[in-house]
C-alpha positions in Angstrom: 1.6 16.0 24.1 2.0 15.9 20.5 5.3 15.1 18.8 7.1 17.8 17.3 6.6 16.0 13.6 3.3 15.7 13.7 2.5 19.4 13.8 5.4 19.9 11.6 3.2 17.5 9.3 -0.3 18.9 9.7 1.5 22.7 9.4 3.1 21.5 5.9 -0.4 20.1 4.5 -1.5 23.6 5.5 -2.1 25.9 2.3 -1.8 29.1 4.1 1.9 29.0 5.1 3.1 28.0 1.4 1.8 32.2 0.7 4.9 33.4 3.2 8.2 34.0 2.8 10.9 31.5 5.0 11.0 33.8 7.5 7.6 34.2 8.0 6.8 30.3 8.2 8.8 30.1 10.4 7.4 33.0 12.5 3.7 31.1 12.7 5.1 28.0 13.0 6.8 28.7 16.6 3.7 30.5 17.5 1.5 27.5 17.2 -0.2 25.6 20.1 -2.1 22.7 20.7 -5.2 21.9 22.9 -6.8 18.5 23.2 -10.5 18.5 23.7 -12.6 15.3 25.1 -15.9 14.8 23.0 -18.6 17.3 23.9 -16.2 20.0 24.9 -16.0 23.4 24.1 -13.2 24.8 22.0 -14.4 28.5 22.3 -18.0 29.8 23.2 -20.7 32.3 22.0 -19.6 35.6 23.4 -15.8 34.9 23.7 -13.9 37.5 22.5 -11.4 35.3 19.9 -7.8 34.9 20.7 -6.8 32.6 18.1 -7.2 31.0 14.2 -8.4 27.4 15.1 -7.3 24.5 12.6 -8.5 20.5 13.6 -5.3 18.2 13.9 -7.6 15.1 14.5 -11.1 14.9 15.2 -14.3 16.9 14.1 -15.3 20.4 15.3 -19.2 21.5 15.2 -20.1 24.9 14.7 -23.3 26.0 16.5 -25.5 28.0 18.3 -28.9 27.9 20.6 -31.8 29.4 19.7 -34.0 30.9 22.0 -36.0 28.4 22.9 -33.1 26.1 23.4 -33.1 24.8 20.0 -29.3 23.6 18.4 -28.5 25.0 15.1 -25.4 23.6 13.0 -23.6 26.2 11.0 -20.6 23.7 9.8 -18.6 21.5 10.6 -14.7 21.3 10.7 -12.9 18.1 9.8 -9.3 17.1 10.2 -7.5 20.1 8.2 -9.8 22.5 8.2 -9.4 26.0 9.8 -12.4 27.9 11.7 -12.7 31.7 13.0 -10.7 34.1 10.9 -13.4 36.7 10.2 -13.8 37.2 13.9 -10.1 37.6 14.3 -10.2 40.4 11.5 -12.2 42.3 14.1 -11.6 42.8 17.9 -15.2 41.4 18.5 -17.0 38.6 20.1 -17.7 35.4 18.5 -20.9 35.0 16.9 -21.0 31.5 17.6 -19.7 27.8 19.8 -17.3 25.9 18.3 -17.8 22.4 20.0 -15.8 19.3 19.5 -18.0 16.0 18.5 -15.6 13.5 19.2 -11.5 13.7 20.7 -10.6 16.3 19.2 -6.7 17.9 18.8 -6.5 21.5 17.6 -4.0 23.9 16.3 -3.9 27.5 17.4 -2.0 30.4 15.3 -2.1 33.6 18.5 -4.2 36.8 17.1 -0.7 38.5 17.4 0.8 36.3 14.8 -2.1 36.4 12.8 -2.5 40.8 12.4 1.3 40.3 11.9 1.1 38.1 8.9 -1.6 40.3 7.4 0.3 43.1 7.9 3.5 42.1 6.5 2.0 39.9 3.7 0.1 40.6 0.9 0.4 37.0 -0.2 -1.3 36.5 2.8 -4.0 39.1 2.5 -4.7 37.1 -1.0 -5.5 34.3 0.8 -8.0 35.2 3.6 -9.5 37.4 1.2 -10.2 34.7 -1.2 -10.4 31.8 1.7 -13.4 34.5 3.4 -15.1 34.5 -0.3 -14.9 30.9 -0.4 -16.6 30.9 3.3 -19.8 33.6 2.0 -20.4 31.1 -0.8 -20.4 28.4 1.2 -22.9 29.8 3.1 -25.0 31.4 0.4 -25.0 28.2 -0.7 -26.7 26.7 2.3 -29.1 29.5 2.4 -29.8 28.5 -1.4 -30.1 24.6 -0.8 -31.9 24.7 1.8 -35.2 27.0 0.5 -34.7 24.7 -3.2 -33.7 21.4 -2.1 -35.6 18.4 -1.2 -34.1 16.5 2.1 -31.6 13.9 0.1 -30.3 16.5 -2.6 -29.6 18.7 0.5 -28.2 15.9 2.7 -25.8 15.3 -0.5 -24.6 19.0 -0.3 -23.8 19.0 3.4 -21.9 16.5 3.2 -20.1 17.9 0.6 -19.9 21.1 1.7 -17.2 19.4 4.6 -14.8 18.7 1.7 -14.6 22.4 -0.2 -11.6 22.5 -2.2 -10.4 25.6 -0.7 -11.9 26.1 3.1 -10.9 21.8 3.7 -8.3 20.9 0.9 -7.1 18.1 2.7 -10.0 16.2 4.2 -9.7 12.4 3.5 -12.5 10.7 1.9 -13.6 9.2 5.2 -15.3 11.2 7.3 -16.5 10.8 11.1 -19.9 12.0 11.2 -22.9 10.4 12.5 -26.5 11.6 11.1 -27.3 13.4 13.7 -25.0 15.7 12.9 -26.1 15.5 9.7 -29.2 16.5 10.5 -28.0 19.4 12.3 -26.2 20.9 9.7 -29.0 20.5 6.7 -31.9 21.4 9.4 -33.7 17.9 9.2 -34.6 14.8 11.3 -32.4 12.2 11.9 -35.0 9.8 10.5 -35.0 11.2 7.4 -31.0 11.9 7.2 -30.8 8.1 7.6 -33.4 7.5 4.1 -31.4 10.0 2.5 -28.3 8.3 3.3 -29.5 5.2 2.3 -30.6 6.5 -1.2 -27.2 8.2 -1.5 -25.5 4.9 -0.5 -27.6 3.3 -3.3 -26.6 5.5 -6.1 -23.3 4.7 -5.7 -22.0 8.2 -4.2 -21.1 7.2 -0.2 -20.9 3.9 1.9 -21.8 4.3 5.2 -20.0 2.8 8.5 -20.9 3.2 12.3 -20.3 6.9 12.7 -18.7 7.2 9.1 -19.1 8.3 5.8 -17.2 7.2 2.9 -17.5 9.4 -0.3 -17.0 7.2 -3.2 -17.5 10.5 -5.9 -17.1 14.2 -4.3 -18.3 16.0 -8.0 -21.8 14.0 -8.2 -22.6 14.5 -4.8 -21.8 18.4 -4.9 -24.5 18.2 -8.0 -26.5 15.5 -6.6 -30.4 17.2 -6.8 
């Protein structure tokens, strides 16, 4: 059971509630519910009807899909303070991807009904959501661009940097719990090549590595690395 003060502290750290009136904030907060997930368990699966907007209070989520031949593709990761799944809530459709907890994770859910109520009622929330979706689109366009134009170390640098996006994930801590396999899935290169890239980035003073985590020393330089 999550203490109410922990949920309240998470809610206060989020950006989107700041666009709401006090009455709207209260209604949104009271609608939130919490789920606990074991490592390597699904938070939601492809083809499910989206019923909530998903925030990460603690842990790490992998947004992924599987090809016909069984190959795993990771679209993005979501660290603590991030939210995912808004696109599927804006239209009554099935999710196009799986969301998996890669380690013990606590998620916070805003139900579809409350999400839709805010869209119908709050112009500032609509403005926030337009900006959020625009940033999400830009993130994925950048991923395609980097995949086609950059060499592996630069792709690793930009991939890690994307998890610190100032709009999508504004409160991500400088220490990110992510392993080499997950980074490889994120940027589409082998685990061995990820290890080489991380060594180069650490030598350049941009990151520090530990077992199962990376501490980013210079976010701006990491985002510009090429």
